[in-house]
Structures are given as C-alpha cells and as structure tokens.
N, C-alpha and C positions, 0 to 999 in steps of 0.2 A: 474393497471399496474404491471407487474411481476418483472421487473428488472430496477434498477437505478444504473448507473455507475458513480462513484464519483472520480474525478481526482483533487488532489491538485496541484497547479502550482505556481512556483515562477520563473519568467523570462524564460519561456519555449516557447517563440514565434517561435524559430527556429525549434524545434523538434515536436511541437504539431501537425502540419498538417500530418506528417508522422505517428504519433501515432493514430490519429483519423481515418485516411484512413485505416490503418491495422486493427483497432478495428472494424470498420464498415464492412470491407471485411470478417473478421472472423465470425461475427454474421450472415451476409448474406449467408455464406456457411455452416451454422450449423443448428441444430434443433431450434435455437432461431429466425430464420429468420421470422417466422410468428407470433412471440410473441411481445407484446407491451413492449417497453423499452425506456430509455432516457439516455442522457449523461449530467452530471452536472459538470462543471469545477469551482472550487473555486480558484479564483485569490488571492494569498497570498501576496498582496502588491507589485506586480511586478513593476519594474522600466522600463521595455521594453514594447512592444505593445502586450503582451499576451492577455489582454482583447479584443483588437480589432481583433486579430486572432481568438479567440473563437467565437466572433460574426460573423465573416466571414464564419466560419465553421458551423454555425447554431446550436450551442450547448448552453444549458442554462449556465448562468454565475452568480455566486454569489461572494461576496468579504469577505475576512477576513483580517483586517488591521494588526493584530499582527502576526509576522512571527513565526509560530509554526505549524508543520505538523498535530498535533492532533487537533488543533483548526480549521485548514483548512478542514480536513476530517469531523469533526463534523458539521461545517457550511454547507458543501455540503450535508451531510446526512439529515440535518434539512429540506432542501428543497425537498428531494426525495419523490417520490410518489410510488415507487416500493415495492413489498413485500420483495424482496431481494436487498441487497446493495452490489455492487462490487466495492471495493476500489482498484484503480490501480494508479501507478505513471505515470507521464507525459511522461516518456521514456519507458513505458512497455505496451505490448499488448499480447493478447492471439492468439493462432492458432485456426482454425476451429475445430481441433481435441480436443483441450482443452475445448472449449465451449461445445462440445458434451459430453465430460466427465463430465463436471459440470451439464449439463442437466440430464444425466443419474443418477448422484449421488443424486440430489435433488428429483428425482422421487421416490427414495427409502423411503423418509420421515423419515429418521433416523438421519439427520444431521442438526445442526443449523449453522454450519460454515464450510468453505472449504478454504484451502490454496493450494499452489502449489510450486513445485521446479522451478528453473529458468534456462534459457539458455542465455548466454551472447552473444550479437551481437556487433561486433566492439570493438574498444579500444585495449589496449595492451594485449598481452598474459598473462602477470603477473596479470593484473586486472581480466581477465577471470578466471584464476585459483583461484585467491583470492575469487571471488564471488561464483563460482560453487562448490568449495570444501565444502561449507556448506550444500549442498543438502542432503548428507547422514545423517548429524546431524539433520536437521529439520525433516526428515522423522522419525528418531529414537525417537526424543523428541516430535514429533507431534506438533511442532510449525511451524511458517513460517515467512518470512520477510514481510515487509509492502508493497512491490511492487504489490502484488496481493492477496487480501483477500475478500472472499464472506461471508456474514452472513445475517440471517434473520433480517429485520428491527425491528421487535418487540423485538427480543432478544437484538439487539444493544441498543435500548432505555431502556430496562429493566436493563441492566448492566451499563448504563450511558455513553456509547460511549468510545472514546479514552481518556485516562487520560491527562489532561492539566498540570499536575505536572511533566511530562516527556517531554524532547525535543528529545530524541532518544531511540530506542528500546521500544517505546510505544506500538508497535504491539505485542511484546512478553507478556507484562503485560495485554494487551487487550485479547489475546488468552487464557491466564491463567484464566481470569474471565469468558470468554465465555464458556470454557470447564467446569468450575465449575457450571455455570448456566445450561448448557446442561445436565449435569448428573442429576440435579434435575428433569428434564423432561424426563429422560431416553433416551436422545439423545447424539450425539457425534459431535466432530470436527475431520476433516480428512485432510491430506495433499496428494494431487494427484501428481503423478510423471511420468507417462508414456508419457505425452505431456506437458512439462514445458512451463511456460510463457516466452516470449522473452523480455529481458530487455537490455538496453544500457550499454556498457562498457566504457562510456565516462569519468567517474570519475576514479581517481587513476592512474595517469600517472606513467610511469616507471622512476621516479626520486627519489632521496633520500628525498627531501622535501615532496613529496607526500606520500612516505612510512611512514615517521615520523608523518604526519598529520593523516593518517589512523590509525596508532597504538595508538596515543595519544587520538584521538576522540573515538575510540572503547573502549579503556581501561577505560576512564572516564565514558562513557555511561553505561558500564557494572557495574562499581562501583556504580553509581547513581541508577541503576535499582535494584541492590542487597539491597542497603539501603532502597529504596522505598518498596521493598517486605518484608524486615525483621524487619524494625523498626515500632513502633507504629505510627499512623497517625500524632500525635502531634509532633513527632521528625523527620519526614521525611524531607530530604534535596532535594529541587528542583534542577534539572540540570540547567546549564547555557549555552545558545547557543554560547556565546562568546568563549567558550573553545571546541566547537564542530564544528570546522571549516570545517571538511570534508563534513558535511551536510549543514551548515549554512553560509559558506563563500559567499560573493557576487558573483552572477553568471551573467555575461554579455551576 
C-alpha cells in the first residue's frame, strides 16, 4: 500500500462526513485514483458518536484514551500499512490539484516530507486572516502546521514519531527532527503553496474571550516549545493541556 491517511479526532461526528467525502473526491479526481490507499481515524476519547460515524463511513478506527494530538497521530500511524503517511485534521481536506502536486513531488525521490499552506473555509473573517497570515512564514521557515503533513513511514519511525512531551506545536518540533534526518540521507522537506489544503475556520470566534484564549494558548505553547528545544532533556518542562484551551477545551 502506498498511502495511509491518518486523522486524529475528538468529538468530530458533525464535520467528519464532510471531510471524508471531500477527501475521497480529491483522491478520485487525482493521480492517486488507481493507487492503493487507506484512511485510519484515531478516536481520541470522544464523548460524542465519532466512532460510530467512522464505522458508518467505512474507515479504519483505532482508539487513544489520553487526549493528546501527538498520541492520537502516533496511534494511527502504528496501524498504517502505507509507505507514506498523510496526517490531516478532521476539519481539513486536500483539493485534487494538491493531491496531484504531492504525487509529482514524491516522484522526484528527493523528499521525506511534505507540508502545505492552508486556505480557510467558513468562520469569521478575523479567524481567516489569523490563520492564513502564517502562510508566508511557514514557506519562509520551511515548516508547516499540523493540519496537513505527509512523510515517509520509515522516516516517521526512525525519528520516533510526534513527541508526546508536547501538547501543542508538536508538528514544528516533528518537522525539525524530520528535516535533520532527511539531510543525513541527502533528502529534503518542502512546503507546497500553489494549491493549499482547505481547513475549517470554525475555531476562534470574533469575541474578546476567544481572542484572549488564542493569545494565551499560543503564547504558552511557544514558550513550552522553546524550552523543549533549548533545555537539556532532563530539564524539559512538559506542556499542560489545561492551559491550552484553544486546542483542548471540551468540544460538543
């Protein structure tokens, strides 16, 4: 099997059918249409009927009891059979053009990982600007957000997957290690931008409370990431999801 698509999900029953339908349509209309692939959803201890929806949609289901996106992604990857792992969020999907870009890129045999910029669909204008403003930065830094990341499974396993010591911005730390490993093999990580992934703008309402939650969660996650990257392993401070409400608040 060439491609395994891993989707971490916590209380995503409402949006999951929309995501899966768009994902399947994008693959069917791209170069991947005749290639073997699978979808694996890791239910991250949902309190709604996310597992039942996954079963109805005919996708593989695994479970991770502890609420942490790194553990959910790692659990999904453990069950994957594909040579390539595509991690996408439950509210994110590619266009056929993006899937074709990915196909063309991996055929070059120069890359161990691929990220992409994003285009926000729905939600407030403020939230759209907040999210899309990072696109030039991720291209310049050659990093990417966790909504859409592709990597070779062998490379994923070699570097130990996503760090379970981080509760946010774990994708940045993952890409840093992946790029370092790729250089040893004379390969690269790249961020595609001509056809961005589509992601939901449902988070971050235009309210003062939401704005403060975004600012506080982002500031703390950056602080914890810097400590994680700069301090010796014995002195690292784990993040705490209780203070990262923007990502870990209860979603009904």
